[in-house]
C-alpha angles and dihedrals in degrees: 000000000000124000136169088275089062094072135246096283094057091041089056091051089050092050091050092050091048091050088051090058103257104156094207091051091047090055092046093048091049088057089048091052089052094048090239130132122224111256104186098182105032121172111358099349099304126103097204096102089052093047090050088053091050090053092047095047092048091052097042094048092044087227101177095180093053089046091053093046093050091049091050092047090050091051087052092055101258099155097207090055089046089057093050091048089050090052089055091050100045094096100034103037110009097172091055091046093052090048091052091049091047092051091049092045091050086057090055102262107156095197089057090051092052092047091050091048092056099036095049096044095096102044103022109024092163092060091041090054091047093054094045091047089053089048094050088052086068091054094253108165094197089054091051091053093048091048090052090055093047093053097043097100101037102034112018094175094053089045090054091047092053091046090055090047092050091050091049089050090057104262104153094201090057092045089051094048091052092048093048091050092055099037119115130191115273093014113158125233109289121196091209091065120083108275121229114247113273104248090218090063094054097066091246093105133029116258090243095056110120108243135172131181108235107180145342124240144162112246143149114257113236092218108041097021093226122142102233143163103258136187117227107221132196119208139169119233121201124357119003134176137200135052119018121238141086098281131076093238114127095003131120121216143094106316124201130185122215136168115234114217115225094208109045100013098234124141124222131182123261101187139042097259092050092047090051090051095050093044089054085061091055097250146089095226143010111252122197 
């Protein structure tokens, strides 16, 4: 797959292949036009979140060329493009969207299977369960988590079993759900519970920023809305003085306290000084 990082020569080759009608090249060139890289296995082994982002970016940027390329790629049978086109059609032509997703899923597209499993859950739960079961058979952690949610009312034990399997397979939402269920007030930090994402690994903060985890709590993330087990972190922004080392202990400087979301990795303020700081940046949270 070519991207902007591949250089102008390869981008020209991709453009020529797209103009010649190659569906894979059309899909790749659409991503290039959007300034997005292809992430085939985003978030727990399923590309659906990335494809939803592609659809959203195309619509919000009114990128007509990318829209046309995705449509042409979908007509040519490129399954990722078919999923994006289905996402666009879900509210205006649901039967056509479901048919596109079914065609893509029949060709083995795991994102299409996950989308069908969630979209059909309300009006055709049997079909939704069939698609999600097929998806879990491929070891897809996102499918395991979705199947757990689908079975929660009718078969709580099976739902719990799939939740545990999804967590073991690395799905952070499942890990968070399990942690929330077993979390008690005043509980100390526990290394066996899913850790919040280190803010210094998200690109939000420099790797050298002093940072210390202060406490662990259950809270709703302002960005993704999930109830997660989160670590409250203290870090020092700007100049600081005192002992060397990665933590804030023994240092003087401007200290801020944020809660680190386990699921989406964003940071949001937990005290007045931190809220004032983040609002000065024109936001309600720091997003990686």
